[in-house]
C-alpha positions in Angstrom: -4.0 4.1 26.2 -5.0 6.9 24.0 -8.0 6.4 21.7 -7.3 7.9 18.3 -10.1 8.5 15.9 -8.8 7.5 12.4 -11.6 5.3 11.0 -12.8 8.0 8.6 -9.4 7.7 6.9 -10.1 4.0 5.9 -11.9 5.1 2.8 -9.3 7.7 1.8 -6.3 7.0 -0.4 -3.1 6.7 1.5 -1.0 9.8 1.8 1.9 9.8 -0.5 5.0 11.8 -1.3 7.5 13.2 1.2 7.3 16.9 0.8 5.1 17.3 3.9 7.0 14.9 6.1 8.9 15.9 9.2 12.7 15.9 9.3 15.1 16.7 12.2 18.8 17.2 11.9 18.8 15.5 8.5 16.8 12.5 9.6 13.4 11.7 8.1 11.0 11.0 11.0 8.9 7.9 10.8 6.4 6.4 13.2 4.6 3.1 13.5 3.0 0.6 15.7 3.2 -2.9 16.9 -0.4 -3.9 16.7 -1.4 -6.7 19.1 -4.3 -8.8 20.3 -5.0 -11.2 23.0 -5.9 -14.8 22.1 -7.3 -15.5 25.5 -8.7 -13.3 28.3 -8.2 -15.9 31.0 -4.5 -15.9 31.7 -2.0 -15.3 34.4 0.7 -12.7 34.0 3.1 -15.6 33.3 1.1 -16.7 30.3 0.3 -13.3 29.0 3.1 -13.2 26.3 2.1 -16.6 25.1 -1.5 -15.5 24.7 -0.7 -12.5 22.5 -0.3 -12.2 18.7 1.2 -9.3 16.9 0.3 -8.2 13.4 3.0 -7.9 10.7 2.4 -6.8 7.1 4.2 -7.4 3.9 6.3 -4.8 2.1 4.6 -3.2 -0.9 7.3 -4.7 -3.1 8.0 -8.1 -1.6 6.7 -10.7 0.9 9.1 -9.5 3.6 7.3 -9.0 6.9 7.5 -5.9 9.1 5.4 -3.7 11.4 3.4 -0.8 9.9 5.3 2.5 9.8 5.6 5.5 7.6 6.3 9.2 7.5 5.2 11.6 10.2 3.7 14.6 8.5 3.7 18.2 9.4 0.0 18.5 10.1 -0.1 15.6 12.6 1.0 14.9 16.1 3.1 11.8 16.6 0.1 9.7 18.0 -2.1 10.5 15.0 0.7 9.8 12.6 1.3 6.4 14.1 -2.4 5.5 14.1 -2.9 6.7 10.6 0.1 4.8 9.2 -1.2 1.6 10.9 -4.7 2.1 9.5 -3.3 2.8 6.0 -0.9 -0.1 5.9 -2.5 -2.8 8.1 -6.1 -1.9 8.2 -6.5 -2.0 11.9 -7.8 0.5 14.5 -7.2 0.4 18.2 -6.0 2.1 21.4 -2.6 3.5 21.2 -0.4 2.6 24.1 3.1 3.7 25.2 5.8 4.9 23.0 8.3 2.0 22.9 11.3 4.1 21.9 13.2 5.6 19.0 15.6 3.9 16.6 17.9 5.2 13.9 18.1 3.1 10.7 19.1 3.4 7.1 16.3 3.5 4.5 16.2 0.5 2.2 14.9 2.6 -0.7 17.1 5.6 -0.3 20.6 6.3 0.9 19.3 8.3 3.9 18.9 7.7 7.6 15.5 7.7 9.4 14.6 8.1 13.0 11.7 5.8 13.8 9.3 5.9 16.8 7.2 2.9 17.6 4.1 2.5 19.8 2.0 -0.4 21.1 -1.5 -0.6 19.6 -4.2 -2.8 21.1 -6.3 -3.7 18.1 -10.0 -3.2 18.5 -11.1 -3.5 14.9 -9.8 -5.2 11.9 -11.1 -3.6 8.7 -12.1 -5.5 5.6 -11.2 -2.6 3.4 -8.3 -0.2 4.0 -6.1 2.1 1.8 -3.3 -0.3 1.1 -5.3 -3.6 1.0 -4.3 -4.3 -2.6 -0.5 -3.9 -2.0 -0.1 -5.6 1.4 -1.0 -8.7 3.2 -1.3 -8.9 7.0 -0.3 -11.8 9.2 -1.0 -12.4 12.9 1.6 -14.5 14.7 2.9 -15.1 18.2 5.6 -12.8 19.5 8.3 -15.5 19.2 7.5 -16.2 15.5 7.2 -12.5 14.8 10.7 -11.9 16.2 12.1 -14.4 13.7 9.9 -13.3 10.7 10.5 -9.5 10.9 13.2 -8.4 8.5 14.3 -5.1 10.1 16.6 -5.4 13.1 15.4 -2.1 14.5 11.8 -3.4 14.5 12.9 -6.5 16.3 14.4 -4.2 19.0 11.0 -2.4 19.1 9.3 -5.8 19.6 11.7 -6.6 22.4 10.9 -3.2 24.0 7.2 -4.0 23.6 7.7 -7.2 25.7 10.0 -5.6 28.2 8.0 -2.4 28.9 4.9 -4.3 29.8 3.2 -2.4 27.0 0.9 -5.4 26.8 -1.0 -4.7 30.0 
């Protein structure tokens, strides 16, 4: 796991606009995380998935649930971008784990396609104040419930990759 220092960004406004965001072959590049926590430290490997919760957030415009993600900007490496987006949108900080994969998906707000990379993030701190606190809610839930609640098929695939790759160890 890679510790990323982003806490100083918690008191900053979220980055906005798309002029500094990365693109590749016509695709906007986005990054995000599947934030998770353990609900019990005393568990066997068979119980591990049952003793985990993942954090979903609401969309800015609706109560639809998803994992935090956003644009990867030109002045960031991919790990910093994923950690920053998770802090801005979900108000959590932690240890960034493995890259779970890449997915291509159509933007809901624009008629363009994006390439999204997702990481596991073991949450170490849940902030009381964060940049998008006033426009999002966060919800912890077990993996099985999150799989049913998440509105984006590509994020459900990322959640499946999270479980399958042992990212939770």
